[in-house]
N, C-alpha and C positions, 0 to 999 in steps of 0.2 A: 778478611772475612767477605764471603760472597753476600753482596747486597742485591735485594730486589727479589720479587716472588712470583710464580705462577699461582694465581689465586682460582681455586674451584669453588663455586658458590651453589649450595643446595641444600635440602633436607636430607637427602640420601636415606629415607627410611626403607629399611630391607636390604641395602647395599647388594642389591641384584646384579645381574651379569651387565645390565646397561650401565648401572653406576660404576661397577669395575671396570668397564671399557672407557668411561670418562676419565677415571682416575689414571689408568695406564697411559692414556693419551696426553694428560697433564704430567705425568713422570717423564715421558719421552722429551716433551717440550722443555721441561724444567732441567733436564741433563744437558739437552743440546744447547741451550743457552747460559747454562752454569747460575741459575737460579735455584731458590729454595722452592718446595712446592707446599702450598697450604690450602687446607679445606675450611671455608667459611660456612658454618652450619648455625642453626638457631634452636633454642629451646626457651619456651614452649613452642609448639607448632604455632606459626603465625596465625593460624585461623582462630586459636583460642584468644589471642589478644584482640583480634578484629572482631570479635563476638560472633564467630561463625562455628558450626560443629565440625571439629577436627575429624579427618579420616580415620578410621582404625588403625591402631598401632601394629606395624609389623616387627620392630625391632626396639626393645628397650635402649636407653642412651648408653648404659655399660657395654651392653651386646653390640650396639653399633660401632662403638669406639673400637672393640675388640676386632670385629670384622674389617674396619677401615683400616687398621693397621695390619692385618693380616693380608690384606690386598695390597697394600703400600707401605711397607714398614718405615720409610723415611718421611711419610706424610706429618706435616704440623697440622694438628686439629684446633681449629679456633672456635669456641662455642660461644655465640653472643646471646645474651638475654633479649628475647624478643618481646620488649614491654612498651607500654604506650609511649614512652620517650623516644625508643628507637623507631618505632612506627611513624612517628611524627616528623622524622627527618625527610627533608626535600631530596628527590633524586640527586641533586647537585651537593647537598650536605653528606648524603651517604658515599657518594663517589669520593668526594675530597677527604672527608674525615676518616672514614673507615678504609676504604681501598687504597687510596694513596698515602695519606699520613701514617696511619696505623699499620697497615699491612704490607706498605711499601711494593704495590701492585706494579708489575710490569706487563703482566698478560693476565686478563680475566676471563675465564671460561664459564659459560652459562647454559641453561637449557634454551630451547627455541622460544618457549612460553614464558621466559623470565620476566617479571614485573618487579619493579623496586620504587622505594620512596613513598612519601605520603599520598594516601589514596590510590597506590599502585599505578602512580602516573607516569612512571619511567619504563622503558622497554630497552630492547637491543639497541635500536638506532640512538637512543639517548644515551646509552652506556658507550657505544662507540664515539659519539661527539665528545663526551665528558672526558673520556680517556685519551683522546687526541689533545686535548688542553692539558690534562693533568700528568701525561707521560706514561700511560699504559695503552696496551691493545686490548680490544675486546672482542670476543668471538663466540658464536653458539656452536657447541659440538653436535654433530648430526646424531639423531636417535638411532641406536641400534635396534634391529628388528629381525624378524623371521617371516615365515608365511601367515602366521596369524596376527601380526602386528607388532607394535613398538614393544621393547622390553621396559615396561614402566610399573611404577609401584600402584597404579590405578588397575592395570591388568593383573598384577599379582594379587590385589586384594579381591578382585572378581573371582579368581581362580580359588582362593582360599574359602571365601564365602559360600561357593558351591560344592565345596568338599574334594575339589580335584588337586589333591596334594601332589600327585605324580607330575602333572604339568607346571604346577608351581614350583617344584624342585628343579625341573629343568630350567626355568627362569631365573631361579635363585642361584644355581650351581651348587646347591646343599639342600636339605630338607628344612620346611618351615619350622620353626622352633616356637614354644612358648615356654614361659618360666613361672614358678610359683612354689608355694610351700605346702608340705604335705599336712593335711589336717585330720583330725578323727572324724569319722562318718558314722554310719549305723551299724557296721560290721556285718551287713547282710551278705557280702561276697564269702566271708568266712564260712558261713553256713552252707554255701554252695560248693566249698572246696576251692574257691577261686577268689582269695583275699585281695583287695583293691586298695590302691593309695588315692585319696581324693585330693585333687591340687586346688588350693585356694590363693586369692591375690594375683590372678593371671592379668597380666598388664596388656600381652599381645592379642591381635586377633584369633579368635578360635576358628578353626573349620567349621563347615555346616554340621549338624547333628548327625551322628552315626558312628560306626566301629573302624578303627583305624590300626594298623600294624605300626608300632613306635619302638624307638630306640630312646633310651633315657641316661642322661647324664647326672650326677650328683655334683653338687657345686660346694665346696668346703674352702673357706677363706678366700673366696672369689675365683678359685680354680676349679674348672670342670674335668670330671674323669667318667669314662664309661661306667655304668652300673649295671644295666640290664637291657634285654630285649622284652617286648611284652605287646600288649594289646589294650586299647582304650576305648571307652565308650564316652562320647560327648552328647549331652541331651537331658531330658527332663524324667527319664526312668518311667515309661508309661505303665510298664507291667507292675512295678511296685508301688506306684503313686506319684503322680504327676507333680514335678517342682514347677516353680514359676519362671526360675532362671537355669540356663544349661550348667551341669556339672561335667568336670572331667574325672573320670575314674579310670585308673591304669592298673591292670593286673601285670605284675612283672614276673617273667619266667625265672625260675631256679633261684629265687631269693628268699631267705629265711631269717629275716632281721627286722628289727623294730625301726621304722623309717619315719615315725612322726617327727615334725618339725624339720625334716630334711628339706634342703633347697634343690628342685629338680629343674632340668631342661628337658623338655619332652620334643622330640623330633618325630614329625609325621611322615611316614615312608609310603603306605599305600591306604587308600580307602577301601575297606572290605564290603561294607553294606550300609544301608541306611538304618536309624534307629527304628525300632518297630515295637509294636505291644504283643505279648504273648498270652496264650490262654490260661497258663499256669506257670508256677515258678519251676516246676520240673522241665517244661518246654525251654523256659529261660536258661537253666543250667546246662541244658543238653546244647543249646545255641552257643552259649559261652564257650563250650568245649570245642565245638566246631570252629569258632571264631580264633580260638588260641591255636588250633592247628593250622589254620589258614594263614595265621601271622607268623608262626614259626616258619612256614614254607616261604613267605615272601620276604622274610628277613635272612634266610639262611646265607646268603653271601655278603651280609654286611659284618665288618669288622671295625673296632676302634681305629682311629686315625693317629699313628705315632707322631706324626708331624705336628700335631696340635696337642701334644702331652697326653695321648691316649684318649682324648674325648671323642665321641661320635662324629661331631661336624661343627 
């Protein structure tokens, strides 16, 4: 039985192309040295336990696991509860108890800004020194970047917050996705001839208010499969009556079925326009028709991916 492991440490929220590059580098090292490959990640986000505001979530835990294994099928994923007891460990205790003893580390890969131990007092230099004593190497994997900067979760959140889902897709290697459950709304869309699905309990970061071309998976028994293409509005619906919080309303093309309580994954393909107030419901209806036409054009080349059991992404 092979002993020892290459340990990659991080939150990996988003599982973007930078994360994927780190996983691929870890897999190459693990194969070359005959070790297993393990990802050590944490829930909840350490900021929660440390009393800080956590960043907006990019991927829910089950989706993150799915994407990690899609990127690296042989990956061993270890999720540690980041609670007060865990955060109180000294750097030495974390390195010895968790990395050396529990995970049998032989090589530990971290980001350049990695901090660990009580009060975030440990960094890469401390990890290298501790590893030399405990029997593992430690290194920081270089950040992957392009002409606009590093491929990072922070950059990705900024793109999503401004509605730039096209550039977010480039950074992710797939569309940004949110998940939720279809709930009853006011059925105003039916009166316009454009019935919508209202999505509730969305955990992931919503793009900026506006209108987007989307593709939608339906999730049944934990398995996602392509349902439809469509167009959605995110916002407070200023023409109908301002809401206090943004709502995601999706109009799905060529679908005639009861979808209440369905579990959706909504993938954002293209930002079509900002949300706006119209002078009448007739103007709003006409604009929805134009948005639907624009979305159909934007989505014309999109097909479900048979490599992932017919889901969109």
